[in-house]
Residue frames relative to the residue before (quaternion, step in Angstrom):
aa qw qx qy qz dx dy dz
M 1.0000 0.0000 0.0000 0.0000 0.00 0.00 0.00
G 0.6126 0.5811 -0.3441 0.4106 3.57 1.04 -0.78
A 0.6491 0.5150 -0.3191 0.4601 3.57 1.00 -0.80
L 0.6466 0.5080 -0.3214 0.4696 3.61 1.02 -0.75
I 0.6217 0.5262 -0.3383 0.4714 3.57 1.03 -0.76
E 0.6606 0.5058 -0.3038 0.4642 3.58 0.89 -0.93
Q 0.6609 0.5104 -0.3040 0.4585 3.57 0.89 -0.93
T 0.6753 0.4970 -0.2926 0.4597 3.58 0.92 -0.90
L 0.6151 0.5634 -0.3453 0.4301 3.60 1.06 -0.67
S 0.6373 0.5219 -0.3372 0.4557 3.60 1.16 -0.40
D 0.5954 0.5719 -0.3546 0.4391 3.60 1.29 -0.17
E 0.5609 -0.5491 0.4852 0.3853 3.52 -1.36 0.15
M 0.1542 0.7893 -0.5791 0.1340 3.59 -0.95 0.86
S 0.6535 -0.4899 0.3929 0.4226 3.53 -1.35 0.14
D 0.6273 -0.5285 0.4143 0.3944 3.55 -1.27 0.44
W 0.6174 0.5502 -0.3440 0.4447 3.59 1.05 -0.77
D 0.6552 0.5086 -0.3048 0.4682 3.60 0.88 -0.97
R 0.6572 0.5236 -0.3153 0.4411 3.57 0.89 -0.95
A 0.6510 0.5112 -0.3193 0.4614 3.61 0.93 -0.86
V 0.6465 0.5087 -0.3192 0.4706 3.60 0.97 -0.83
L 0.6945 0.4727 -0.2860 0.4610 3.59 0.87 -0.89
E 0.5926 0.5397 -0.3713 0.4687 3.59 1.11 -0.54
R 0.6461 0.4888 -0.3186 0.4920 3.60 1.01 -0.78
A 0.6556 0.5197 -0.3055 0.4548 3.58 0.98 -0.86
R 0.5744 0.5799 -0.3740 0.4402 3.59 1.10 -0.62
E 0.6863 0.4925 -0.2750 0.4591 3.57 1.00 -0.87
T 0.7727 0.3633 -0.1806 0.4882 3.59 0.97 -0.86
G 0.4640 -0.6919 0.4358 0.3408 3.58 1.22 -0.42
Q 0.7906 0.1641 -0.1289 0.5756 3.56 1.28 0.12
I 0.4876 -0.6173 0.5276 0.3207 3.53 -1.32 0.40
S 0.4068 -0.7238 0.4969 0.2526 3.58 -0.78 0.99
H 0.5891 -0.5741 0.4406 0.3595 3.53 -1.22 0.60
A 0.6197 0.5505 -0.3405 0.4439 3.59 1.04 -0.76
D 0.6551 0.4946 -0.3143 0.4768 3.60 0.95 -0.84
Y 0.6372 0.5300 -0.3268 0.4541 3.58 0.95 -0.87
L 0.6897 0.4767 -0.2891 0.4621 3.59 0.83 -0.95
E 0.6066 0.5287 -0.3591 0.4728 3.59 1.07 -0.63
G 0.6475 0.5193 -0.3104 0.4634 3.59 0.99 -0.81
V 0.6151 0.5329 -0.3373 0.4732 3.56 1.02 -0.81
G 0.6672 0.5123 -0.2942 0.4538 3.58 0.92 -0.91
L 0.6378 0.5210 -0.3232 0.4662 3.58 0.99 -0.81
Y 0.6556 0.5035 -0.3022 0.4747 3.57 0.98 -0.89
E 0.6451 0.5180 -0.3222 0.4602 3.61 0.90 -0.90
D 0.6523 0.5146 -0.3104 0.4619 3.59 0.95 -0.89
C 0.6473 0.5244 -0.3168 0.4534 3.58 0.93 -0.90
M 0.6809 0.4770 -0.2906 0.4737 3.58 0.88 -0.92
S 0.6361 0.5371 -0.3226 0.4503 3.57 1.03 -0.78
V 0.6355 0.5231 -0.3194 0.4695 3.58 0.98 -0.88
A 0.6846 0.4683 -0.2713 0.4883 3.59 1.10 -0.72
G 0.5419 -0.6608 0.3785 0.3555 3.58 1.29 0.03
I 0.5576 0.5848 -0.3992 0.4334 3.58 1.20 0.43
P 0.2502 -0.7827 0.5526 0.1395 3.59 -0.40 1.21
L 0.1910 -0.7815 0.5867 0.0926 3.55 -1.08 0.77
V 0.3021 -0.6908 0.6225 0.2096 3.52 -1.25 0.56
R 0.1832 -0.8128 0.5504 0.0532 3.55 -0.69 1.16
T 0.0545 -0.7568 0.6511 0.0205 3.53 -1.05 0.92
D 0.1919 -0.7626 0.6100 0.0979 3.57 -0.75 1.09
H 0.2433 -0.8004 0.5371 0.1084 3.55 -0.52 1.22
P 0.6435 -0.5589 0.3667 0.3729 3.61 -1.17 0.59
N 0.6835 0.4886 -0.2924 0.4566 3.62 1.12 -0.55
G 0.6435 -0.5542 0.3148 0.4239 3.59 1.27 0.21
L 0.5625 0.5916 -0.3983 0.4183 3.59 1.23 -0.15
V 0.2408 -0.7383 0.6139 0.1412 3.52 -1.23 0.60
E 0.1773 -0.7669 0.6114 0.0815 3.54 -0.87 1.04
L 0.0638 -0.7959 0.6021 0.0035 3.57 -0.82 1.02
Q 0.0082 -0.7898 0.6119 -0.0414 3.53 -0.81 1.07
P 0.5706 -0.5710 0.4443 0.3886 3.60 -1.09 0.57
G 0.5459 -0.6613 0.4204 0.2967 3.54 -1.02 0.84
A 0.7920 0.0287 0.0027 0.6098 3.56 1.13 -0.60
A 0.4838 -0.6517 0.4981 0.3050 3.54 -1.09 0.71
P 0.5194 -0.6310 0.4682 0.3359 3.58 -0.98 0.79
A 0.4964 -0.6974 0.4476 0.2585 3.54 -1.06 0.85
D 0.8119 0.1393 -0.0588 0.5639 3.60 1.12 -0.49
E 0.7313 -0.4343 0.3146 0.4215 3.54 -1.37 0.12
E 0.6374 0.5292 -0.3277 0.4541 3.58 1.01 -0.79
G 0.6509 0.5135 -0.3075 0.4669 3.57 0.99 -0.85
L 0.6399 0.5137 -0.3180 0.4748 3.58 1.04 -0.77
D 0.6356 0.5230 -0.3265 0.4647 3.58 1.00 -0.79
I 0.6486 0.5086 -0.3132 0.4718 3.58 0.97 -0.86
L 0.6402 0.5238 -0.3198 0.4621 3.59 0.96 -0.88
M 0.6896 0.4827 -0.2847 0.4587 3.58 0.81 -0.98
R 0.6614 0.5020 -0.3022 0.4682 3.60 0.94 -0.86
T 0.6661 0.4955 -0.2981 0.4711 3.58 0.93 -0.91
N 0.6250 0.5320 -0.3333 0.4640 3.58 0.99 -0.84
H 0.6625 0.5038 -0.3055 0.4626 3.60 0.88 -0.93
E 0.6711 0.4975 -0.2987 0.4614 3.59 0.88 -0.92
C 0.6799 0.4807 -0.2968 0.4675 3.60 0.89 -0.91
M 0.6289 0.5167 -0.3372 0.4730 3.60 0.99 -0.75
S 0.6743 0.5059 -0.2941 0.4506 3.58 0.87 -0.95
D 0.7143 0.4566 -0.2475 0.4690 3.58 1.03 -0.81
T 0.7626 0.3432 -0.1888 0.5147 3.60 1.16 -0.43
Y 0.8546 -0.2026 0.1586 0.4510 3.57 -0.64 -1.12
G 0.2002 0.8414 -0.4824 0.1391 3.58 1.17 0.52
A 0.7016 0.4721 -0.2813 0.4537 3.60 0.97 -0.77
I 0.7565 0.4047 -0.2341 0.4574 3.61 1.01 -0.61
Q 0.5586 0.6580 -0.4096 0.2952 3.60 1.05 -0.57
E 0.6797 0.4545 -0.3052 0.4882 3.64 0.92 -0.75
L 0.6214 0.5363 -0.3487 0.4525 3.59 1.00 -0.73
Y 0.6555 0.5007 -0.3149 0.4695 3.57 0.98 -0.81
R 0.6207 0.5352 -0.3443 0.4580 3.59 1.03 -0.74
Y 0.6428 0.4961 -0.3202 0.4881 3.61 0.97 -0.78
Q 0.6412 0.5461 -0.3185 0.4350 3.55 0.90 -0.96
Q 0.7439 0.4265 -0.2269 0.4618 3.57 0.85 -0.96
G 0.8503 0.2351 -0.0763 0.4647 3.56 0.84 -0.90
N 0.7917 0.1641 -0.0886 0.5818 3.55 1.21 -0.31
P 0.0352 0.8591 -0.5100 0.0234 3.59 0.76 1.00
D 0.6436 0.5048 -0.3266 0.4736 3.60 1.23 -0.37
L 0.3579 -0.7771 0.4456 0.2635 3.57 1.39 0.02
L 0.1295 0.8082 -0.5535 0.1538 3.56 0.88 1.00
R 0.3900 -0.7272 0.5171 0.2274 3.58 -1.02 0.77
D 0.6585 0.5127 -0.2906 0.4681 3.57 1.17 -0.58
S 0.3460 -0.7762 0.4891 0.1963 3.59 -0.32 1.25
S 0.6078 0.5465 -0.3647 0.4459 3.62 1.05 -0.62
E 0.6549 0.5006 -0.3075 0.4753 3.58 0.99 -0.81
V 0.6069 0.5494 -0.3484 0.4566 3.59 1.05 -0.75
V 0.6797 0.4845 -0.2957 0.4645 3.59 0.85 -0.95
V 0.6713 0.5043 -0.3105 0.4456 3.60 0.83 -0.94
R 0.6506 0.4987 -0.3257 0.4711 3.62 0.94 -0.79
C 0.6450 0.5214 -0.3148 0.4616 3.56 0.98 -0.87
L 0.6670 0.4974 -0.3007 0.4661 3.60 0.90 -0.92
A 0.6527 0.5026 -0.3119 0.4734 3.59 1.00 -0.81
D 0.6547 0.5151 -0.3105 0.4578 3.60 0.93 -0.89
A 0.6933 0.4604 -0.2650 0.4869 3.58 1.11 -0.72
G 0.4888 -0.6830 0.4205 0.3432 3.59 1.27 -0.10
V 0.4174 0.7208 -0.4568 0.3123 3.58 1.24 0.33
I 0.7858 0.1419 -0.0721 0.5977 3.60 1.09 -0.70
D 0.3647 -0.6834 0.5696 0.2747 3.53 -1.30 0.25
D 0.7228 -0.4812 0.2879 0.4038 3.57 -1.28 0.11
R 0.5299 0.6166 -0.4262 0.3967 3.63 1.22 0.00
F 0.6771 0.4117 -0.2815 0.5411 3.61 1.20 -0.47
D 0.0188 -0.8455 0.5321 -0.0399 3.56 -0.39 1.22
R 0.7844 -0.3381 0.2580 0.4514 3.52 -1.38 -0.10
D 0.6643 0.5031 -0.3052 0.4609 3.59 0.95 -0.86
D 0.6209 0.5238 -0.3382 0.4752 3.60 1.06 -0.71
F 0.6494 0.5079 -0.3189 0.4676 3.58 0.91 -0.87
Q 0.6467 0.5244 -0.3152 0.4555 3.56 0.88 -0.94
A 0.7162 0.4639 -0.2584 0.4529 3.58 0.81 -1.02
Q 0.7889 0.3796 -0.1790 0.4488 3.59 0.79 -1.02
V 0.7427 0.3589 -0.2239 0.5191 3.57 1.17 -0.36
L 0.7977 0.3297 -0.1785 0.4723 3.58 0.64 -1.05
D 0.7330 0.4228 -0.2529 0.4690 3.61 0.90 -0.84
D 0.7920 -0.0108 0.0713 0.6063 3.56 0.87 -0.99
F 0.2203 -0.8227 0.5096 0.1223 3.58 0.18 1.30
T 0.1293 0.7770 -0.5973 0.1508 3.53 -0.47 1.28
P 0.1960 -0.8424 0.4893 0.1122 3.59 0.29 1.24
E 0.6299 0.5544 -0.3499 0.4164 3.61 1.03 -0.63
R 0.6625 0.4896 -0.3036 0.4788 3.62 1.20 -0.38
L 0.5681 0.6304 -0.3762 0.3719 3.58 1.21 -0.33
P 0.4178 -0.7066 0.5102 0.2566 3.58 -1.07 0.68
F 0.7205 0.3182 -0.2287 0.5722 3.60 1.24 0.45
D 0.5025 -0.6155 0.5143 0.3227 3.53 -1.32 0.35
I 0.4284 -0.7383 0.4638 0.2374 3.58 -0.51 1.20
M 0.7168 0.4398 -0.2545 0.4774 3.61 1.14 -0.54
D 0.3857 0.7117 -0.4867 0.3283 3.61 1.28 0.10
P 0.5646 -0.6378 0.3938 0.3455 3.64 -0.85 0.87
Q 0.6513 0.5035 -0.3285 0.4631 3.62 0.97 -0.75
V 0.6377 0.5071 -0.3204 0.4832 3.59 1.02 -0.79
Q 0.6466 0.5145 -0.3192 0.4641 3.59 0.92 -0.88
S 0.6181 0.5448 -0.3308 0.4601 3.58 1.07 -0.76
C 0.6736 0.4835 -0.2955 0.4745 3.59 0.91 -0.89
L 0.6329 0.5149 -0.3305 0.4744 3.59 1.02 -0.73
H 0.6463 0.5379 -0.3157 0.4397 3.58 0.94 -0.92
V 0.6190 0.5565 -0.3386 0.4388 3.58 0.98 -0.86
A 0.7348 0.4082 -0.2163 0.4967 3.57 1.04 -0.83
G 0.5274 -0.6573 0.3997 0.3606 3.58 1.26 0.08
I 0.5372 0.5862 -0.4093 0.4474 3.58 1.20 0.58
A 0.0345 -0.7985 0.6010 -0.0010 3.56 -0.94 0.90
F 0.0506 -0.7736 0.6315 0.0112 3.54 -1.07 0.85
L 0.0339 -0.7359 0.6749 0.0417 3.50 -1.16 0.69
V 0.1217 -0.8031 0.5823 0.0347 3.54 -0.52 1.19
D 0.2284 -0.7573 0.5997 0.1211 3.54 -0.67 1.14
E 0.1536 -0.8016 0.5730 0.0733 3.55 -0.79 0.99
């Protein structure tokens, strides 16, 4: 994690991000308090711009923020994307991915299926009989929720998926 913090400090970023990363350099990690402050700054920025967000607090301490409604047209999507970029750049854009790695993928695995399986195993959701290949086959290749040994919509499962950058919404 220290190498990622050092590498990120060489990038351009907001003064707030830089201060957080300077503290993280000393401790070897980004504090949860700093992360939550960054989330709040981002939420405030988006709110001022008139973009409502839906917030999900995951069991692993991560916060997922999604726009409250999809833009109706191309112009609305452009405004959303531009505002998101500006708010990220002005607030916690440099630390949010680092914190996600810190919390959910500290070994910096490249294989998202392996990240999810390790997270599910660590949380006690699955046993060692369900492996990376099972996840790949039953979730990513051929989504068959009835064959899964867990509820895909369970908050802990959703948290593990979020860490790996995977999102599912199952309409029932």
